[in-house]
Residue, then its C-alpha position, 0 to 999 in steps of 0.5 A: m747447314p750452319d745455325t742462324f743468329e736467331s736459332l742461336l739465341v733460342k738455343l741460349r735462352r733455352a740453356k738459360t732456362a735450363l740452368r736456372a731450373i737446375i740452380a733452383g731445383a738443386a742448389l736452394p735444396d742444398s743450401v736449405d740443408l746446410v742451414k739445418l745441419t750446421p747448427s746441430t753439427g757445429p761445435e758451437s750447438e746450442d744442445s751441447h750448453 
């Protein structure tokens, strides 16, 4: 039986919610880690002066 328009919208909403959860759970910690690592590992580190 083919999907109705309403069921497709529900699937889209679920996919959007899942994507937001993935982005919030995966991308944000990665960016935080990059912010922490960049100053300490960069050549312009304050520790090297």
